[in-house]
N, C-alpha and C positions, 0 to 999 in steps of 0.2 A: 863108257862115257868118260870123256876127258874134261878137264877144267872144272869150273864152278858155275852153279846156277842158283839164282835167288828164287826163293819161294815166298809168295805173299798170299794172304787169305782175305776174303771179303769180310768187312765188319771189324777188322783188327789191323792196326798199323801203329807206327811210331811217329813221334813228332820229328825225330831225326831222320835223315835219309838212309834208313837201313831196312832190309827186308825182315820178314818174320822168321826166316831161316835161310840157311845156305846149304845146298847139296854139293858135296865134294866127293866125286866117285859114287860109292854106294853108302856114304855116310851123310846123315842129316844133323846139322848143328843149329839149334834154335837160338834166336835172340831172346831177350827177356819177354816172357808172356805174362801179361797182367790181366786183371779182371775188368777190362774195358767193356762197357755196354755198347754193343754195335749200333743201337738206335740213337744214342746221344754222343758217342765218341769220348765219353768221360768214364772214369772209374765208377763202378756201381756203388751205391750208398752203403751197403752192408758187407761185412766180411764174408758172410755166408754166400751172398750173391757173387762176390768176387771169386771165391773158390769155385763155384759152379761155372762161372764164365771162363776161368783159367782152363779148366778141364775141357770145356766146350771148344775153346780156341785151339787147344792142343789137339783134340780129335780132328778138327777141321784141317789143321796144319799137317798132321801125318797123313790124312786122306789125300790132300792136295799133292803131297810129296810122293805118294805111291807106296806108303808103308802103313804101319798100324801101331797101336799102343803096345802090342805084343812084341814089337821090334825095338822098343826103347831099352837101351842098356843102362842109362844113367839119367837121373833127374836131380837137379839141384834146386832147392827152394829157399828163397830169401823171405823172411817174415819180419814185420815191424814189431810184433808182440806175440809172446808165447800163447796167448789166448786163442789164436787161430789154429793151433796144432790139432785140436780135436776135430775141427771142420775139415782140415786137410786129410786126417786119417780116415774120416768117414768117406770122403770122396775117393781116397786111395783104395780102400777096400771095395768100393763099388766098381772102380775101373780095373783093378788088379785083384780079383777075388782069390786066385790060386796062390797060396803061400809059396809054392815051389816054382812059380813063374812070374816073379815081380822084378822090375828093374832095381838097380842099386839106387839109393836115395840119400840125400844129405840136406838137412834143414839147418839154416843158420840165421841168427838175428842180424838185421841190417837196418841202416837208416834209410828206409824207403820214404819217398816224398808223400806227405799226407795228401790225399786220403787212401793211398795204396796200402793194402794189408799184406799182400804177398806178390811175388813174381817167381816164375819157374823158368828153367832152362833145361833142355834135354839134348841128349845125343842118341841117335837111333840108326839102325841099319836099314837100308832100302834093299828089299830082295832083288835078286838078279832078274833082269828082263823088265824092270819097272822104270 
């Protein structure tokens, strides 16, 4: 595959004219993924629901791109408040249960617009033939 291809998923988008991710060769680079409720198009009310939706959108994004959570090499997470870390860790362990097979991860405090509690970005490999 040559060039670049935009990846978008139903129920999640950005206000700016950008895709959910870009595929470049066999690499997938996500845009910021946040806890947007697909039914309302707005951030979910609670931090717990936003975390749940972030991982659901991520799953949908990697599926659409032809890869999987297991092919994520790096996840960067921006949070507004440290209180959300426990929720993230709970979801992290659910989606990446094997301690010997998890992506690298970095969490940083950021000035996210209210009411966002977190945003994630990932880099993943897309297997050959996909």
